[in-house]
N, C-alpha and C positions, 0 to 999 in steps of 0.2 A: 487934938492937942497930945493925947498920951502917945499916939504914934509918932509924932514929931520929937518928943523927949526920947523915945526910945531910939531912934534914928540918930540923935545928937550923940547919945551915950556909946553908941557902937563905932561911930566914926572917931571919937575920941578913943576909946580903948583900942582900937585896930590902926589907929594913926592914918586913917583916910580922909580924903577931901570931898565933902558932899557938893555934888551938882545939882541935883534935880530929886523932888519925890513926886510920883504919881500915884495916886489911888483910885484904882478901877475896881468898882465893885466890892468883893471881899478881899482884892488882892492889892499889895502895896508894893511899888517897884522902885528901887532905888538906883540912881546912876552916880557913880562916884569914881574917884582916882585912886589907885591903891598905892601902897608905899612904893612900890616898884616901878610906877608911872604908868602903869596901864590902866584903862578906862574900862568899867564894866558897869552892866545894869542887871541887876538880881532883884529876886523878891526878898522882903526883910525877914522871912523864917529862916531862910537858906542863909543870908548873912549873919544871922544871930547865933548860928549853929556853932559846933566846937572847931569845925576846920578854918583854914585862914580866908577862905572865900575867894583865893585868886590862885588859879591852876600855877602860873609861873612861880608864884611865892612857894606853894606846896613842893614842886619841882626842885626849886633851888634850895630849899631847905633840907630835903632828904639828901640831895647831892653832897651839900655841906657836910652832913652828918657822915655820910660814907667816905668823905675825903678826910675828915678829922681822925678815923679810926686807921685809915692807911699811913697817914702821916705820924701817927703815934707808933706804929708797927717798925718806922725806920729806925735801923741801929745807928746810922750816922745822920744826924740832924742837918748836918753842914752840907750834905751832898743830896740834894732832892732831885729825884728823876724828872727828866724832861717832861713825862707825860703828866706827873702830879703838879708840876710847875705851870703847865697850860690850864690844867683842871681849876686851879686855886686862881689864876689870873681871870679865869672867865666868870667864877663865882663872886670874886671881889668886885668885879663890874656889874653883877646881877644880869648875866646874859645867858640865855638858854642855848641849847646845841644847836637848833635850828637857826637861830640868829646869827651865830657864828658862820655856820655854814654858807649861809647866803652871803657873806662878806667875803670869804676866801673863793667861794665859788665851787665847793665840794658838797659832796653828800654829808647827811647827818651820820651815816655810819663810819664815813672817813674821820669825822671828829671823834666819836666814840674810840675808834682805834688809835687815835693821837692820844687819848687821856688814859686810854687802858695799857698803853705801851705796845701795842701790835703794830705798829708803823710810827715811822718818824716823819714829822714834816719837813718838806722842802725848805732850802733858804728863803726861796721866794715866799712861801707861805708865812714863815717866821717875819718877814718884813711886813706882810700885809697885816698880820695880827698887832705888832708893835705899833704900827700906824694906827690902827683901829683903837688900841687901848691907850694911846697917846704916851707911849713908854718909849725909853732907850733900849734897844734890843742888845747892844755891845754891853750894856752894863746889867740889865736884868737876865739875859740868856748866857753871858760869858761862862760862868762856872758851870752852870747847867747842861748847855751844849756839850761843853768839852768832856762832862763826866758820863755822858750819854750816847757818844758815838760808838761805844763798844758794847759787846753782847757777850755775855759768857756761856759757853757749852755746858749743857747738861751732863754730858757724858764725860768728856776729858777735862773739864772745869778751865780749860783755857779761855781767854778773852781774844775775841776777834771784832774787826769793824762790823758794825751790825747793817751790813750791805749782802745784796744777793751774790756778791763775788765769794762769800764764806758761808752764807746760809741760804737753804732753799727756800722759796716763797712758800708760804702756807695761808690758804684762805685768799681773800681778795689783796688785803694789804699787809699781812703778818709775816712772820718768817719762823722756820723751824727751830724748835728748842736745842736741837743737835746741830753742829757744824757738818759741813759736807763731808769732811774725813770720817767722822764719827758714822755719819748716815751711810755712807758708801759701804763701810764695813758690815753694817748690819743688813744692808740690801744683798750684798754678795754672800757673806760667810752665812748669815743666819738663813737665808733661802736656798743655800746650797749651790749657787751658780757658781762661784770660783771659791770652793772650800781650801783650795791649796796655796791661795794668793798671800803673799806675805808684803806688808807695808814697805815701800821704797823699792820694790821689785819692778823691773820693767815688764809691760804686758806685753804679749805677743798678739800677731794678728788673730792666731787661732783662738786665743782666750777672749779677745774682742768680739770675735764672732760668736762664741758661746753666749756672751753677754747680749747681744743683738738679738740671737734665737731666743733667750729668755724673754726678752722685751716683746718680741712678736708672739710669743707663747701666754704673755700676760704674766710671768711669774714675778717679772720686776716692771717699773713704770716708766723708766728712763735711762739714758746714760749719765752716769755721775763721774764728773771730774776728777776722780780720785779711783784708780791710778790715772796718771797724767798721760792721755791718749796723743797719738800721734797722727798725722795726715795719713800716713799708710794704713793704719789701724781702721780708719773709718772707710779708707778707699777700696780696704779688702771686704768691707760690708756691703759696699755698693755692687761690687762685683758679684756677690752672693745674690743681690735682689734682683740684678738684671740677668745673670746667668741662670741662676737655679730656680728663682721663683717666677719672675715674668717671662724668662725664656726668649728675651728680645735679642734680635741681631743689630747691626748699627743703624739701619734704615728706620726699623720700627723705634729705636730707642730716640733719634733725632725727631721723629713724627709725633710720639706719644708721650715723653716724659714731660712732667709738668709739677709745680708745685704742690699739687693735690696728691700725686703720687708719694711724694715726699714724706707729707703729713700722715697719709694713709699707713705708710710703712715704717713709721716712727723713726725717721732719720732727720728730723726738723733741727735736732740740736747739734748735728754735726755739720751743718752749713753755716754755723755762725762765722764772723770775721777772724777769730783766732785760729781757725782750721782752713776752711776755704772760701768764705765770703759768698757762699753760694752753691746751690747744688749743681750747676754746671760745671763749674770748677772743680768740684769733687768728681764728677764723671770724667772729665779730662784727665784728671790725675788716675783716676781707677782704670782707664782704658787707654793707655799710650799708644798701644798697637792699632787703634782706630783713627788715630790723629784727628780728634774731633776738635772742632773749632766752635766757640760760642754762638757765632752768628749762624750756624748750621741748624740749631735747634728752632723748632717751630714755635715754641712756647716759651720765649725767652723773657718775656714780660714787657710792659710798654716803658718802663723805665729803663731798659737796658739800652736803647738806642738813641744815640746823640751823634754828633759830628764826628767826635772821637771814635766810636764804634765803627760808624759807617767807613771812615778813612782808613782804620785798621784792616776790616774785612777786604775791601778792594784792594790795597797796597800788598796786603798778603797774597791775593789771587794772583796779579800782576807778577809779583815775584816767583809764584809757582810756574806760570806760564813762561816766563824768562828761564828757569831752571830746565823745564823740560823742552826747550828749545822752539816753542811755537811762535815766540816774538823775541826779537832783540832790542827793539827801542818801543816806545809808547805809541807812535804811529801804526806800528804793525798791528795793533789789538784792533783798530777800527775797520781792518780789511779781513778779519776773521771772527770776530765776535759776533755771538748770537745768543739769544735768550738760553738756550739749550746748553751751549758751551758754558757760559758762565754759571748756570744752576749746577752743573756737573761739579764745580768747585765749593758748592755750599753757598752760592750768594741768591738762592731762591727767595728767602725772606728779605734781604735787602733790596732785590729788585721789586718785590711787592710795596716796599716802602716808598719807592720811586714811580708809582702808578703803574707797574708792571711793565715799565719800558727799561730796558739794559742801555739805551742810549741816553735817557735823562739821568740815571745813575752814573755814568762813565762821564758825561759832559760836568755834571756837578764836580766830581772827582778832578778831572782834568782843570777845571777854572779855577777851583778853590785851593789846591794843592800843588799844582804843577805850573809849567810856563807853557805847556802844549795848549793849542786852542783848535781844536778841529771842529770843522763845520757839520752841520746834522747830515748831509749827503756824502761824506766822506766815509760814512759806516756802511758795513756790507749789507744789512738788511734794515730798510728804511721804515719809519712808522706807516700804519694804514693810512691812505689817503693823501700821503706827502705830494705826489705828482699831480693831484687833482688841484691844488693850489697854485694858480698862475704864476704867482710871485716866486713861491719856491722852485717851480720847474725851470724858470728864466735864471734864477740866480745859480742853481746846480748845475745847468747845463753850460753856461757863461764860465763859472768857475772852472769846471774839467776842462773846456776848451783851452783856457788861458794858461793852466798848468801844463797843457800839452804843446803850448807854443803858439797858439792863434795869434796871429799878426794882425787880423781884423779884415784880411782880404778874402774875397771869394775864391781865388786860386788855392788858398791854403786848405780851405774847406773842401774843395774838390779833389785836391791830392791826399788828404788825410783821412777824411770823415767817412768811413764805411763801417759795415756791419761788424767787423774784427775790432776796430777801434772803438765802437760803443760798448761791445762786450768788455773789453780791457779796461773801460772808464766806469764800468757799472750802470750804463745808461740804457739797458735793454728795455726796461720797463717804461722809460721815458719815450723810447721809440714806440713801443707797442701803443701808447697813449696817443700818439699820431698816426696810428693806423699802419704801422711799420713802414712808414714811409720817410727816406731822409731828407727829402726836400721839404716836407711838411715841418719836421722836426726843426730844421735850421730856420724856415720861414717863421715859425712861431717864436722860436728863441731871439732872433735878429730880425725884427720887422724892418729895422732901418736898412738893411742890406737890400740893394736891388739884385736880385738872383734869377736865374733861369733853369725851369725843372730839367731842361736838357742836359745842364752839366752834371746831373746826378744819375744820368741813364747809363747804366753799365752793361747791360745786354741789348744791343742794337744790330739787327740782322743788315746785311748787305743791302737789301732793297729799303731800308729804314724802318721797317717792322720793329717795334719795341717789344721785348720778351721779359718776363719776370725772373727767369734765372738761366743759370748758364746751360743746364740741360736741356731746358726748352729751345735756347738759341742753337745748341747743336743738331737737335732733331729737326728744327725748322730749317736750317741751311742746308741739311743734306736731303730733304724731301724736295726743297725748292730746284736742287740742282736735278733731280730724277725727271726725265722728260716724260714718262709714263703716268704721273701722277700730278694732279693739281691739289696742292694744299692750303688750307687758310689757318691762320692763327685767330682764336677767338677769346682766349683768356682775358685780354685786356679790354676787347671791344665789347665783350658781352652781348654780342649779337644772338647766341643761342642759349636758352635757358631750359632747364628741365626742372620738374618737381615731383619729389617722392612722397606721395600722400601717406604712405605707412609710417614714414618716419618724419614727416612734415619737414623735408630738407629740400633746399633749393641747389642744383649743380650747372656750374658753367664749365664745359669742356675746354681742354686746352687747344687742340686742333680738330678739323674736319677735312676729309678727302671727300671731294664731290664729283671728280672725273677720273677715269683710269683708262689707258691705251685710247685716249680721245673719244671716250665714250661716257655718257652721263651715267652715274650710279643711280639705280634705283631706290637703293637703300645706302646712304652716304656712311662715310666711316669715320668713326670717332675715336681719336688717339688722346689718352690721358697719361702725362706724366706724374707719378707718385713720387716726387723727389725726396721726402723725408720718411718714406716707408722704411720701418725697421722694427719687427715684433719683437726683437731682442732688448730693445730701449724701452723699459716698462718703469724707469724711474720717476719720470715726470707725467702728470696726468694728461698733459697736452699732447704727449705722444700716444698715450693710450688710446685718447680720443680720436687722434688722428688715423691710427691703424683700423679703429672700429668703423670710422666713417669711409675709409678706403674700401673696406669689404662691403659695406653696405651700397657703396656707389658701383662698385663692379658688378654685384648682384642686380641691382636696377638695370644697367645698359645691357647686361647679358641677356634680359628677359624683354627688351624692348623691341617692337615689331618693326620700327622704322628705321632703325639705325643698326650699323654693326660696330663692334666695340674692341679695340686693341688696348690693354693696359701695358706700360712700360715701368719698370722698376729701376731703381739708382744702379743695382749691379750689372744692367745691361747697356747703361749710358756710354760705357768705355769700349761697345763695339757696335758701332753705328749701321754696319752692313748686315749684321744679326737681325736688327730692328726692322731694316728695309726687307729683308726675306720674310720676316714675321708677318710684315703688313701686306706684302705682295700675296703670300701664300692664302691670306684670307681673302683678298680680292679675286684671285685665280679660282676659288672655290664657289663662286656665286655668279648668277646669272646677270649678266651685264644689260 
């Protein structure tokens, strides 16, 4: 009963609401609601102590005492600073800093900065607080905000808007006590960077470089916007960085430059929108002689590329090609463009964005920004595997035939389609896919046309023998007229085959002479015409392979015990009598 009376007295004295009393052994726990609305459970001994018994009430009371002292120190009681107004409003509603911070969605440190005048809350946060406290912000904060949007400089005693435009940031949310003008004087004059500089004087590129060198040396920590710099001033610093410190040429600059380099060498402030709007624009300004383009840089950032920048890069490249006389109209570009050519104009990064395909890049540009609609097969170099697709194959060949005037007749194909025509229409690869056989190419493309392979025979001897080339035809016809020799063409019949085990190669000779002067040769004579042989043409791999295989074939037949061998080269084909003499000399020197 004594304990209960004691509890009742405490509840009345402290204006608490009793909820429950629990007696456990020698301890008594009291559950109650504090005057601030917070529910607590405490032991009676602690509750009866001299403190308020409530952490929140303790904190609020201490805060109120501090606020009263600050308000009493104000000279003009009618102009309450915004920070003190926010502080008083919180205490009036018995709210802790943590409770208010959760409502706004900021940290408790930010609320402390608001109430201590280190940072001004945004209009949005003012609206949230007004709604939270259920007050009219236009009435409550009207005069307070108006009087607190300026900040007085400690040095010049001038008042400026309390923003980062006039004051440097200090700490996380605060502002420097001196304005930027006064701060710059201290940084430059007191530290000896520009002791000769007078306020209002234009700063030269050389003086700007002195400031930049001081920043790099650690004497000062930043570029300060007083004096008022120009683009040329900062471009001069970029030239110094690239030429003197990094020692980069144009190629290294495009490949290595990045925002991390700008941060490392203290040039971040120079890239803001009021100067260049980015370090790439600064470098373009700094090196006009290099004719830099933004899209040439390897590290332009993911946010740089969009339809506008893609279009700008491709349009500029096409314009340059026209100026250089490489093309006159858009269709000309499909006949000469390659990945390497377009990369030489700085489009390497652009092509990479289109899956490393210059064709996809140009198709996107043509179809989106022009009236030109080229087909994929109109380009000089087609994508890998294009001719392996039967649908692509037929569409491409049919389209090229129709543009050349194909009327659907077999006679037109017979008259116009030859190897020169296929080369001019860029169909050499299509022909190669059909075994270099024009008949097969036409048959595959136009299966509906009834054609005969005989129509495509170009090299047919007087006796009806079909040969592969004009050179073979000339050789065959000449020896067919010679009564002393009996020659057979084996190139197409493939009756005679040889195997070179050393190189794992199979050889089929062109001609074989079995009889001479009406006598059977013990060792028949093989004649091989190497129509493409040219040791000077080493540009293409297939030519190098052909020359090397020719040498291996000659070596193989010269060592063969059962056959004689005579090679004939392109330079000899214009003198058939010399070839006949060459063969007959070989035959006269053997035993028949």
